[in-house]
GULUM-451359 format. One line per 2 residues: for each residue x, y, z of N, C-alpha, C. Coordinates in steps of 0.1 Angstrom, whole numbers, m for minus. Atoms other than C-alpha are relative to their C-alpha. Example, Ala and Ser with C-alpha at 12.3 -4.5 7.8 and 13.67 -1.06 7.14 Angstrom:
% residues 2
9,m12,0,123,m45,78,9,12,0  m9,m11,0,137,m11,71,m8,11,8 .
//
This chain:
% residues 437
2,m12,m9,71,m297,m255,6,12,m9  m4,m12,5,74,m263,m272,7,9,10 .
m8,m9,m10,101,m243,m253,m5,14,0  5,m16,1,85,m208,m261,m15,m2,8 .
10,0,m8,55,m222,m241,3,m7,13  m3,10,m13,74,m243,m212,6,12,9 .
m7,m8,m10,86,m228,m180,12,m4,4  m12,4,m1,121,m230,m181,9,13,3 .
m7,m12,m4,140,m202,m161,12,m4,4  m13,3,m2,174,m207,m169,8,11,4 .
m8,m13,m3,203,m186,m155,13,0,m5  m15,m1,6,235,m172,m173,10,m1,11 .
m12,1,m9,254,m166,m141,m4,m9,11  2,11,m11,259,m190,m112,m2,7,11 .
4,m7,m10,241,m179,m80,12,m5,11  m13,m1,m9,269,m173,m53,m1,m10,12 .
2,11,m12,254,m198,m26,2,m14,m6  m1,14,4,258,m228,m49,15,m5,0 .
m15,2,m1,292,m244,m39,4,m14,m8  m4,13,8,290,m277,m59,m7,m2,m13 .
4,m2,14,285,m285,m95,m15,m3,m1  13,1,3,251,m301,m91,m11,9,4 .
8,m10,m3,237,m273,m72,m1,11,m9  m3,m12,10,251,m247,m97,m8,m5,m13 .
7,3,11,237,m268,m125,m16,m1,m1  12,2,m4,204,m275,m111,m8,14,2 .
4,m13,2,198,m238,m106,3,6,m13  m3,m7,13,212,m225,m138,m10,m8,m10 .
9,7,8,190,m253,m156,m14,2,2  14,m4,m3,159,m240,m141,m6,m12,7 .
4,10,m4,154,m273,m124,m7,2,16  5,m2,m13,148,m260,m89,2,14,5 .
m3,m12,m5,146,m229,m67,m3,m1,15  0,2,m14,152,m225,m31,m12,7,5 .
12,m4,m6,121,m219,m8,5,7,14  m3,m4,m13,139,m216,25,15,m9,2 .
m13,9,m2,174,m230,38,m3,m15,0  0,14,3,177,m266,26,m15,m5,m5 .
13,4,6,141,m267,12,m1,7,m13  3,m3,13,135,m265,m26,m14,0,m7 .
11,2,9,107,m261,m51,5,m7,m12  m5,8,12,110,m285,m81,m7,6,m10 .
7,m7,13,101,m267,m114,1,m14,m10  4,11,9,89,m287,m145,12,m10,m5 .
m12,7,6,125,m298,m158,3,m8,10  m9,7,m12,139,m309,m123,m13,m11,3 .
9,10,m5,104,m325,m114,0,m13,m10  1,10,9,105,m346,m148,11,m9,3 .
m10,10,m4,138,m361,m137,m2,m6,11  3,8,m12,126,m368,m104,m9,m10,m1 .
10,12,2,97,m388,m114,6,m10,m10  m6,11,9,119,m406,m141,8,m11,11 .
m8,7,m7,142,m417,m112,m9,m8,12  9,6,m10,113,m425,m87,m7,m13,m6 .
6,12,7,97,m448,m115,11,m12,0  m9,12,m1,129,m469,m118,1,m4,12 .
m2,5,m15,132,m472,m80,m12,m8,m1  12,7,m5,94,m483,m79,1,m14,m10 .
0,13,10,98,m508,m110,9,m10,7  m9,10,m7,130,m524,m92,m6,m7,13 .
7,3,m12,110,m525,m60,m9,m11,m3  10,8,2,81,m542,m74,5,m13,m7 .
m5,11,7,102,m566,m96,5,m11,13  m7,11,m11,116,m584,m62,m12,m3,11 .
12,3,m10,79,m586,m46,m2,8,11  2,m9,m11,80,m556,m26,m13,8,m4 .
14,m6,3,46,m540,m21,m2,14,3  1,m16,m4,39,m500,m22,m12,2,7 .
8,m7,m8,22,m483,4,3,14,0  m3,m14,m1,19,m447,13,m4,4,16 .
2,m3,m14,25,m437,50,1,17,2  1,m14,m1,19,m401,63,13,5,4 .
m14,m6,m3,47,m374,66,m1,3,15  m2,m3,m14,34,m365,102,m4,m14,6 .
3,11,m8,35,m393,127,m1,4,18  1,m4,m15,24,m395,165,14,m3,7 .
m13,1,m10,54,m390,191,m3,m12,8  1,12,m8,38,m419,211,6,m12,m7 .
m6,9,7,49,m444,185,15,m1,3  m15,m2,m1,85,m433,187,4,m1,16 .
m2,3,m14,82,m433,225,1,m14,4  1,13,m2,73,m469,224,14,m7,m6 .
m12,6,6,106,m477,202,11,7,9  m9,m6,m6,127,m455,224,8,10,m6 .
m8,m9,9,138,m432,196,m4,16,2  3,m14,1,118,m400,202,8,10,9 .
m9,m8,m6,143,m387,227,15,m1,m6  m15,4,3,173,m405,213,5,8,m14 .
m4,m4,15,170,m393,175,7,13,1  m8,m13,1,182,m356,182,m8,10,m4 .
7,m10,6,174,m322,170,m4,0,m14  1,2,16,174,m335,133,m17,m2,m1 .
16,3,2,136,m346,140,m6,13,4  9,m13,m3,111,m317,138,m10,m5,8 .
11,2,m11,88,m320,168,m10,11,0  12,m10,2,55,m303,166,m11,m5,9 .
12,1,m8,22,m300,185,m11,2,m9  13,m4,9,m12,m303,169,m9,10,10 .
7,m7,m8,m41,m282,181,m6,m4,13  4,6,m8,m51,m304,206,11,m4,12 .
m14,2,m10,m14,m302,223,3,m14,0  m6,13,3,m6,m338,210,13,2,m7 .
m13,3,6,31,m344,202,1,m9,m13  0,6,14,35,m351,166,14,3,m4 .
m14,m3,7,67,m350,143,m2,m4,m13  m1,0,15,75,m347,108,10,m12,m4 .
m7,12,m1,87,m382,101,15,m1,m8  m12,1,8,125,m386,91,3,m14,m6 .
m1,13,5,120,m423,86,m12,m9,6  11,4,0,93,m448,90,m1,m14,8 .
1,14,m6,102,m481,112,m11,0,8  11,m1,m9,78,m473,139,m12,m2,m5 .
13,1,6,49,m466,115,m4,m13,m7  1,9,7,54,m494,94,m2,m12,9 .
0,11,m9,60,m518,123,m14,m2,8  15,1,m6,26,m509,139,m10,m4,m9 .
8,3,10,9,m513,107,1,m16,0  m2,14,1,24,m549,104,m6,m7,11 .
4,8,m12,17,m558,140,m17,m1,2  15,2,0,m19,m550,138,m9,m10,m12 .
6,6,11,m23,m570,105,4,m12,m3  m8,13,2,m1,m600,104,m1,m8,11 .
m3,7,m13,m5,m628,129,7,m14,m1  m3,12,4,8,m660,112,12,m1,m7 .
m12,5,8,40,m675,98,m2,1,m13  4,5,14,19,m684,67,0,15,m8 .
0,m13,5,19,m645,59,13,4,m4  m14,m5,0,56,m642,58,7,m9,m11 .
m5,m12,m3,79,m630,44,m8,12,m6  7,m10,7,67,m596,36,9,10,m3 .
m9,m13,3,84,m566,19,m10,12,m3  9,m11,3,67,m532,20,8,12,m2 .
m8,m12,2,78,m499,7,m8,13,m3  8,m11,4,68,m465,1,10,12,m4 .
m10,m9,5,83,m433,m16,m7,13,4  8,m10,m6,74,m402,5,11,11,4 .
m9,m12,m4,89,m367,15,4,m1,16  m6,2,m17,110,m368,50,5,16,1 .
m7,m12,m4,123,m340,69,11,m2,10  m11,2,m10,156,m338,88,4,12,2 .
m2,m12,m3,164,m306,105,17,1,1  m14,m1,3,200,m303,93,5,13,7 .
m7,m12,m7,221,m279,116,7,9,m12  m2,m9,11,237,m266,83,m2,m6,m13 .
4,7,15,220,m278,50,9,10,m9  m6,m4,11,241,m272,21,1,m8,m13 .
m1,10,14,250,m285,m14,m13,m1,m7  13,1,7,215,m277,m27,m8,m14,4 .
9,10,m3,194,m310,m28,8,m11,6  m7,10,m6,223,m331,m17,0,0,15 .
1,0,m15,221,m322,19,m10,9,5  11,m8,m5,188,m304,24,m7,m7,12 .
8,2,m11,163,m305,51,m12,m9,m7  11,8,5,133,m319,30,4,m8,m12 .
m6,10,12,139,m347,5,m8,m14,m3  8,11,3,121,m376,m12,8,m12,0 .
m6,12,m3,130,m410,m1,m8,m11,m4  8,15,m2,121,m447,m8,4,m7,13 .
m4,8,m12,121,m466,23,m8,m13,m1  6,15,1,113,m505,24,4,m5,13 .
m2,9,m14,110,m529,54,m3,m14,m5  2,15,0,112,m564,56,m3,m7,12 .
5,8,m10,95,m588,79,1,m15,m2  m3,12,2,107,m623,82,m1,m9,13 .
1,9,m13,103,m653,107,9,m2,7  m12,1,m8,138,m658,114,11,7,m4 .
m11,m6,5,173,m646,109,5,m3,m14  m3,5,12,179,m668,79,m8,7,m10 .
8,m6,9,149,m653,63,3,14,m3  m4,m15,1,158,m618,71,13,2,m7 .
m13,m3,7,192,m622,57,m3,m1,m17  3,2,15,175,m636,23,m6,13,m3 .
6,m12,4,155,m604,22,8,12,m2  m10,m11,2,185,m582,29,9,m1,m11 .
m6,4,12,204,m602,1,m8,7,m13  9,m3,9,175,m597,m22,0,18,m4 .
0,m16,1,174,m558,m16,13,6,m4  m14,0,4,211,m558,m19,3,1,m14 .
m2,0,15,211,m568,m54,m8,7,m8  8,m8,4,181,m550,m62,6,14,m2 .
m5,m13,m2,199,m518,m53,11,2,m13  m9,0,12,226,m526,m77,m5,2,m14 .
10,m1,14,201,m531,m106,m5,12,m3  5,m14,2,186,m499,m98,7,11,m3 .
m11,m8,2,216,m479,m99,7,m1,m13  m5,5,15,228,m495,m131,m9,7,m11 .
9,m6,9,198,m485,m149,m2,15,m1  m1,m16,m1,204,m448,m139,15,4,m8 .
m13,m4,5,240,m452,m155,13,3,12  m9,m4,m12,256,m451,m119,8,m14,3 .
m8,11,m7,282,m473,m104,2,5,16  3,m1,m13,272,m474,m68,8,m11,10 .
m8,10,m4,298,m494,m47,m8,m1,15  5,6,m14,284,m513,m15,10,0,9 .
m11,m1,m9,303,m505,15,m6,m4,15  2,4,m16,302,m517,52,m3,13,6 .
1,m14,m5,287,m488,72,m6,m1,13  4,m3,m14,278,m475,106,m18,0,m1 .
13,1,m1,240,m482,116,m7,11,5  5,m12,m4,236,m448,132,m14,m1,8 .
13,m2,m9,202,m438,148,m11,m13,m4  9,12,3,183,m469,129,4,m10,8 .
m3,12,m6,202,m494,148,2,m13,m8  m4,12,7,213,m530,140,13,m1,2 .
m14,4,0,243,m550,134,6,m3,m12  m7,0,15,248,m552,96,m8,12,m7 .
3,m13,6,246,m521,74,7,0,m13  m7,m3,10,256,m514,39,m4,14,m6 .
3,m11,9,258,m479,21,4,m1,m13  m3,0,13,258,m474,m15,6,13,m4 .
m6,m13,2,281,m448,m26,4,3,m13  m8,m3,14,293,m431,m59,11,8,3 .
m13,m7,m4,327,m419,m58,1,14,m7  0,m14,6,330,m380,m64,7,9,10 .
m8,m9,m9,351,m352,m50,m8,7,10  8,m7,m9,322,m337,m35,m8,m9,10 .
5,9,m8,312,m366,m15,3,5,14  m2,m6,m11,305,m358,21,10,m7,11 .
m12,6,m9,330,m382,37,9,m8,m9  m10,10,6,360,m403,30,m1,m13,2 .
0,13,0,358,m436,20,11,m8,m6  m14,9,5,382,m466,13,m5,m14,m7 .
3,12,7,379,m496,m11,9,m5,m6  m11,9,6,400,m522,m26,m1,6,m16 .
0,m5,16,411,m510,m63,m10,m6,m8  8,10,10,391,m538,m80,m13,6,m2 .
13,m7,3,360,m519,m72,m3,10,m11  m1,m10,7,367,m491,m95,m3,m5,m15 .
4,7,14,365,m513,m126,m9,m13,m1  9,12,0,341,m540,m115,m12,1,m6 .
11,4,6,313,m553,m135,m12,0,8  12,2,m9,281,m546,m114,m14,m5,m8 .
11,6,8,259,m562,m139,m7,m12,7  9,9,m7,230,m581,m123,m12,0,m6 .
15,0,6,202,m579,m147,m5,m14,m2  5,14,3,199,m617,m152,0,m8,13 .
1,7,m12,197,m624,m115,m12,m6,3  12,7,m4,171,m650,m103,m3,4,13 .
3,m3,m13,155,m634,m73,m6,m10,9  4,7,m9,139,m663,m62,11,m15,3 .
m12,8,m3,172,m682,m59,8,3,11  m7,m4,m11,198,m681,m34,10,10,m4 .
m7,m12,4,214,m647,m35,14,2,8  m12,m1,m10,240,m652,m6,10,0,m7 .
m12,0,7,269,m663,m28,3,12,m8  m1,m10,9,262,m633,m52,5,12,11 .
m3,m10,m9,262,m609,m23,15,m2,9  m14,3,m5,294,m626,m6,11,4,m9 .
m10,m3,12,312,m623,m38,4,16,0  0,m14,3,304,m585,m41,6,8,13 .
m5,m6,m12,314,m579,m5,13,m4,6  m14,6,m4,347,m599,m3,11,8,m1 .
m9,m12,m1,367,m570,m10,m3,10,10  0,m10,m9,375,m543,14,m7,14,m6 .
6,m13,6,351,m513,10,m7,5,14  7,m5,m12,341,m492,41,m1,16,0 .
4,m15,m2,326,m458,49,10,6,12  m8,m4,m11,346,m434,73,0,m5,14 .
1,3,m14,329,m445,105,5,m17,2  m3,14,m1,337,m482,95,14,m4,m5 .
m12,3,8,372,m480,82,11,m7,11  m10,8,m11,400,m504,98,14,3,m6 .
m13,m7,6,435,m489,96,8,m15,0  m8,12,2,449,m524,99,m2,m9,m14 .
3,5,14,430,m539,70,5,8,m11  m5,m8,9,439,m509,50,16,m2,m2 .
m14,2,4,476,m513,56,4,m13,m7  m1,12,8,475,m547,47,m1,m2,m17 .
5,1,13,460,m539,13,10,8,m9  m11,m6,8,490,m517,4,m4,8,m13 .
4,m6,11,488,m506,m31,m13,m2,m7  13,4,3,455,m520,m36,m11,6,6 .
9,m8,m8,438,m495,m13,m2,12,m9  3,m11,5,420,m467,m28,m8,9,10 .
6,m8,m7,407,m437,m9,m6,12,m9  7,m10,8,380,m412,m21,m9,7,10 .
12,m4,m8,351,m392,m12,m11,m7,m8  10,6,4,318,m407,m17,m15,9,2 .
13,m4,m2,280,m397,m21,m9,m12,3  10,13,m3,256,m419,m4,m13,2,m8 .
13,0,6,226,m427,m25,m9,m13,6  8,11,m5,213,m457,m5,7,m5,14 .
m7,7,m13,215,m475,28,m9,m8,6  9,9,m5,202,m506,41,4,m6,13 .
m4,4,m14,200,m522,76,m7,m15,3  5,11,m9,194,m555,95,1,4,13 .
m2,m1,m14,183,m548,128,m9,m9,9  6,13,m9,165,m580,141,m14,3,5 .
12,m3,m8,138,m574,166,2,13,8  0,m13,m5,148,m538,175,m15,6,4 .
12,m8,m1,115,m523,166,m12,m11,2  11,7,m1,92,m554,164,m2,m5,14 .
3,3,m14,99,m563,200,m8,10,9  5,m11,m8,88,m531,214,m12,4,m5 .
12,m4,8,60,m526,190,m10,m13,m2  9,11,0,45,m560,193,m2,m8,m13 .
0,7,12,50,m575,158,4,m15,2  m1,14,m2,46,m612,167,m9,m5,m7 .
10,9,8,33,m641,147,2,m13,7  m1,14,m5,27,m676,156,8,m9,m10 .
m8,8,11,50,m702,138,m8,m13,m1  9,14,4,39,m737,126,m2,m8,12 .
3,9,m8,40,m751,160,m9,7,12  9,m10,m7,17,m722,174,7,5,11 .
m5,m7,m10,43,m706,194,3,14,m5  m2,m16,3,48,m667,194,15,2,m5 .
m14,m2,4,78,m655,175,0,16,m3  m2,m15,4,89,m619,173,9,2,m13 .
m6,1,14,95,m611,136,14,8,m1  m11,m9,3,130,m601,122,m3,8,m10 .
2,m12,10,131,m568,103,14,5,m4  m9,m9,6,153,m547,80,m6,10,m6 .
6,m8,7,150,m515,63,11,4,m9  m5,m2,12,162,m502,31,m4,15,m6 .
2,m13,4,165,m466,20,7,5,m12  m6,m8,11,171,m447,m14,m2,14,1 .
2,m15,1,176,m411,m16,m5,5,m15  5,m4,14,153,m403,m47,4,13,m4 .
m3,m15,3,158,m366,m46,15,3,m2  m13,m1,m1,194,m369,m36,7,m6,m16 .
m6,6,13,199,m392,m69,2,11,m9  1,m8,11,191,m365,m91,14,10,m1 .
m14,m6,1,223,m345,m79,11,m8,1  m9,10,2,244,m374,m76,3,m2,m16 .
0,2,13,237,m383,m113,8,13,m6  m4,m12,6,247,m346,m122,16,0,4 .
m15,0,m4,280,m350,m100,8,m8,m8  m8,10,8,288,m380,m120,0,0,m14 .
1,m4,13,279,m368,m153,m4,15,m4  m2,m13,4,287,m335,m165,11,6,m7 .
m12,m5,5,311,m313,m183,m2,15,3  0,m15,m3,321,m276,m184,m12,8,m7 .
11,m6,6,289,m268,m205,m14,m2,6  12,1,m5,264,m283,m184,m1,m16,3 .
4,15,m3,244,m317,m176,4,m9,m10  0,11,10,249,m349,m193,m10,m10,5 .
7,10,m5,219,m370,m187,0,m14,m5  1,14,7,219,m407,m192,m16,0,m5 .
11,1,5,189,m416,m213,m12,m4,9  12,6,m8,169,m436,m187,m6,12,10 .
6,m9,m9,164,m403,m164,1,12,m8  2,m12,6,166,m376,m189,m15,5,m2 .
13,m6,1,138,m350,m188,m6,m2,m14  4,2,12,135,m353,m225,13,m7,m8 .
m10,9,9,153,m377,m250,9,9,m8  m5,m8,12,157,m351,m277,m1,15,3 .
3,m17,2,162,m313,m280,1,4,m14  2,m5,15,151,m301,m315,1,14,0 .
m5,m14,1,166,m267,m324,m5,6,m13  3,m6,11,149,m245,m350,9,12,m3 .
m9,m10,m2,179,m223,m361,m5,14,m7  8,m12,7,156,m198,m381,m12,0,1 .
15,m1,m2,122,m193,m368,m7,9,m10  8,m9,9,114,m165,m393,2,m6,m16 .
m2,5,12,123,m190,m422,m14,m12,0  13,10,1,89,m208,m433,5,m15,m3 .
m2,15,4,106,m239,m447,10,m7,12  m7,6,m13,129,m243,m414,m12,m3,10 .
10,2,m10,98,m239,m393,m10,m13,m5  11,10,3,76,m262,m412,8,m15,1 .
m8,13,m1,106,m290,m413,1,m4,13  m1,3,m14,110,m287,m376,m14,m4,5 .
14,5,m5,74,m289,m369,m5,m13,m4  7,13,4,69,m320,m391,11,m11,6 .
m8,9,m8,99,m338,m374,m4,0,16  5,0,m11,86,m326,m341,m12,m10,2 .
12,8,0,54,m342,m348,2,m15,m1  m3,15,4,67,m375,m362,8,m6,15 .
m6,6,m12,90,m380,m330,m9,m1,11  12,1,m10,60,m372,m306,m6,m13,m3 .
8,9,1,38,m396,m325,7,m14,2  m9,12,m3,66,m423,m323,4,m2,16 .
m3,3,m11,67,m419,m285,12,5,6  m13,m7,m4,99,m399,m282,m4,13,7 .
0,m14,m4,102,m370,m259,8,9,m5  m6,m11,5,110,m340,m273,m2,14,6 .
m1,m13,m4,119,m304,m263,3,7,m11  m1,m7,14,114,m281,m294,2,13,3 .
m4,m14,m1,133,m249,m291,m5,9,m12  4,m9,10,111,m227,m313,m1,14,2 .
1,m12,m5,119,m197,m296,8,11,m10  m9,m8,9,131,m164,m316,12,5,9 .
m10,m4,m6,163,m163,m301,13,m4,m8  m12,3,8,201,m165,m313,3,m14,1 .
m1,12,1,212,m197,m324,10,m6,9  m10,2,m12,243,m197,m299,m8,m2,12 .
8,1,m12,218,m191,m271,m5,m14,3  9,14,0,197,m221,m281,10,m13,3 .
m8,10,m2,228,m244,m283,6,m2,13  m3,m3,m13,242,m232,m251,m10,m5,12 .
9,6,m9,209,m239,m232,m2,m15,m2  m1,13,3,207,m273,m249,11,m9,7 .
m10,7,m7,241,m283,m235,m2,3,14  0,m2,m16,233,m267,m200,m11,m10,4 .
10,9,m5,202,m289,m196,2,m16,m2  m8,12,1,220,m319,m210,m9,m11,m4 .
6,10,8,195,m338,m232,8,m8,m8  m8,7,7,209,m369,m247,2,3,m14 .
m3,m2,14,205,m359,m283,m6,14,m4  5,m16,5,203,m323,m301,m3,m3,m15 .
2,0,15,189,m321,m335,m3,15,m4  m2,m16,3,195,m286,m353,m6,m2,m16 .
4,m1,15,176,m276,m386,0,12,m3  m4,m15,4,187,m246,m405,m3,0,m16 .
1,m1,14,186,m234,m441,9,m9,m8  m10,8,6,218,m249,m450,m1,m14,0 .
3,13,2,211,m282,m441,m12,m5,m4  13,2,5,175,m281,m451,3,0,m17 .
m6,1,16,191,m273,m486,5,m14,m4  m9,15,3,211,m305,m485,m9,m12,5 .
7,10,m3,183,m323,m471,3,m9,12  m4,8,m11,197,m333,m437,m1,9,12 .
m2,m7,m13,196,m326,m402,11,m3,10  m14,4,m6,226,m322,m378,m7,m7,14 .
2,8,m11,224,m348,m349,13,0,8  m12,m1,m11,247,m342,m318,m4,m10,11 .
1,6,m14,253,m367,m289,4,10,10  m6,m6,m10,255,m349,m258,12,m5,8 .
m10,8,m6,275,m375,m243,16,2,m6  m13,2,10,305,m377,m270,1,14,m4 .
m4,m13,9,300,m343,m287,m1,m4,m13  1,2,13,299,m362,m318,m12,3,m10 .
10,m5,7,279,m348,m347,0,m7,m14  2,4,11,265,m363,m379,m11,7,m7 .
11,m6,8,243,m352,m408,m8,m12,m6  8,11,5,213,m373,m416,m12,3,m7 .
15,m3,4,181,m371,m435,m8,m2,11  9,0,m10,151,m366,m413,m5,m14,4 .
6,10,m1,137,m399,m419,10,m10,7  m10,9,m9,172,m417,m407,m1,6,15 .
1,m6,m13,170,m393,m376,m12,m7,9  10,4,m4,137,m405,m370,0,m17,4 .
2,15,m1,143,m443,m374,11,m2,11  m10,2,m10,175,m439,m352,m6,3,16 .
3,m3,m15,157,m422,m322,m10,m7,3  12,8,m4,123,m441,m324,2,m14,0 .
m3,15,3,140,m476,m331,m1,m8,14 .
//
């Protein structure tokens, strides 16, 4: 993509309303613009990152046999009345009426909707277990939206739901999703610590939040210090095997959100206790028959007896992850994207656009990188070199390539790692081999 033809409205000054790093940098980097309080438009650069994150989440859900569906944003209130949550959920739920005066709502979550779908479709234990998910926009009418997309009112979320014949099966589904989440976050360059959590309006008696430690986290959390250096690599896990021991080991150390903290347990830990602030990027729940019983999700077992299915739900904040990654990976100059979610892998800078040789060399390298499948943002604007470098640092692409008259004379391209700041001069063919390899 040529930057001269791209829609990238960067800002030199930080807007006054932006209180945290991710909000400031997303506005300055031209990723989002506010539409109204807590609601944002996603501009091309921001949308590319959002789609990269969404695809990683999708791939990891598919990898454990979770099947994608798409449910509506607007749901009938009667479903929520059946579950008992319509009045219980509170003012965060946007309640509306259609033209026929029927009560509707903009879904904050989908337990009722998916349970109705399951109840009308599955009747035998032979069709269990089932894992279903979708990635859809949600709305929760926060009383005080703040921190940009981190605590907005409209957000993109992956929510999945498990249906099992009994508690043992439900726990296996829970464990599978637990480990899948660790693998999902690791692919994004994040360390998300699983912590015992409150179930809130979802309900149930077992729940874990996945949190990234950051000063801008919304709540104080506590954990054993071993979590800070723990290796969360689970890429070689066999999801068809027994994941219970894996999850038990991962949760054997103390880790709790603010609602679940235990003063006695923390006192016993002494110097091994770490307190910090955390950003929630995922939340999983086991709630048994809370919804299936009220919404008629019943199957026959092998003896022909009716059994109410056991359920769990599993959420990942897809849009929130964009901000969380920035909070975890930035410096004074801007964002530092991990390659897996970067909008472009490479930023190519033409240092002298009025020099025919420079332009020819840049055009040639741009074409070759693109043909090799490398995503490139090519800064071919007639602008000062300093402004081009500043913009590339701001938007945080993993690699920067600069071509100018001096380097061209010596037959080299300057290559910079955004993460480390290290620079090296290489022939164009070596750059191509390194980036396309």
